C-alpha positions, 0 to 999 in steps of 0.5 A: 949417151946414145940411148939418151940421144934416141930417147930425146929424138923420139920424144921430139918426133913422137913416140910410135911402135917403131921406137923399140924397133929402131933402138933394137936394130941400133943395138944389134948394129953397134954390137955387131960391129963391136964384136966383128961378127958378120952381119949375116950372123947377127940375125941367125943368133937372134933367130935361134935366141927367139926359137929357144924362147918360143920353145921354152914357152911351150915347155912352160905352158905344157907344164902349166897344163899338167898342173891344171888341165882344165884351164882354157887360158893355158891352152889358148897361150899354148896355141899362140906359142905353137904359132910362134914356131910355125907349128900349126897342126899343134896350134889348132889342137891347142885351141880345139882344146881351149874351146872344149873347155870354154866354148864361149871363148871368142879369142880362141875361135878367132885364133883357131880361124886364123890357124885354119886359114894358115892350113888352107882350111877354108870352111873351118876358118870361116865357121870359126870366124863367124862364131868369134863374131857371134861371141864378140857381138854378144859382149858388145866388143865393137873393136873386135867385131870390126877386126873380125868382120875384116877378116871374114871379108878376107876369108870369103875373098879367099875361099869363095867356093865356100859360101 
């Protein structure tokens, strides 16, 4: 009944990216109230579940890599899983391996740049963002090119001494 009400509400208001978020928060608040749990525990239980899922994702990608060690996409996905857990050094290594297997992988260069930025390594972040721009330009992916150019501007502002 309540789910139907929420669906009708968003039908009239308009769907947005907030629909799943609002629905999830509503369900979380109902469960917290129904089970009598303190509100602060709801976030802790949710984060533990998230962390467990992220670690399972890392294990799954490592298993895929063991079966096919020449799959650049698996290394890329492993890097994304490391990002989810905040393990940025391992994330960098996974993206570097993906780039070693496929040097023309623009998304890997982009994500590697962002990982280097998180590690405060400006020169490498800029280097790989420039490479991502070059590769997206070759593919004529204009939306990605604009995104990379925005990130490059931010990186140049952040690391002004690198230019």
